[in-house]
C-alpha positions in Angstrom: -58.5 -51.5 41.9 -58.1 -48.7 44.2 -58.4 -45.1 42.8 -58.5 -41.6 44.4 -61.3 -39.2 45.1 -60.7 -35.6 45.9 -62.7 -33.6 48.0 -62.8 -30.1 46.6 -64.3 -28.7 49.9 -61.2 -29.5 51.7 -58.6 -29.3 48.9 -56.5 -25.9 49.3 -54.7 -26.4 46.0 -51.0 -26.6 48.0 -49.7 -28.8 45.3 -47.7 -31.3 47.5 -49.6 -34.2 46.3 -48.8 -33.3 42.5 -45.3 -33.5 43.4 -45.3 -37.2 44.7 -47.3 -38.8 42.1 -45.4 -41.4 40.3 -47.5 -41.2 37.1 -48.0 -37.4 37.0 -51.6 -37.6 37.0 -52.7 -34.5 39.1 -52.6 -31.0 38.4 -53.5 -27.7 40.5 -56.3 -25.4 39.2 -57.9 -23.7 41.9 -58.0 -27.2 43.9 -56.3 -30.5 42.6 -57.7 -32.3 39.7 -57.0 -35.7 38.1 -55.8 -35.5 34.3 -57.1 -39.0 33.7 -58.8 -41.1 36.3 -57.7 -44.5 34.5 -53.9 -43.6 34.6 -54.0 -43.6 38.6 -52.3 -46.6 40.1 -53.8 -46.3 43.5 -50.4 -46.1 45.3 -51.7 -43.5 48.0 -48.7 -41.3 48.0 -50.9 -38.4 47.5 -53.2 -39.3 50.5 -50.0 -39.6 52.7 -48.9 -36.2 51.5 -52.3 -34.4 52.0 -52.3 -32.8 55.5 -55.9 -31.6 54.7 -57.3 -35.0 54.3 -58.8 -34.0 51.1 -57.9 -37.4 49.1 -59.2 -40.7 49.9 -58.9 -44.1 48.6 -61.8 -45.7 47.0 -62.4 -49.2 45.4 -63.5 -48.7 41.8 
């Protein structure tokens, strides 16, 4: 199953990805963090929303 990885070096904490997450798994605190990696469904909506290329999909 695919999960996301968030680069703290690229993320600016804009929160656009937080708004599109269908399982409400992301939050902003200086940069975007996951609430619980196990709840990520790997849909990739956050990746398409991020204009800073801070989020990538990884195989778990």
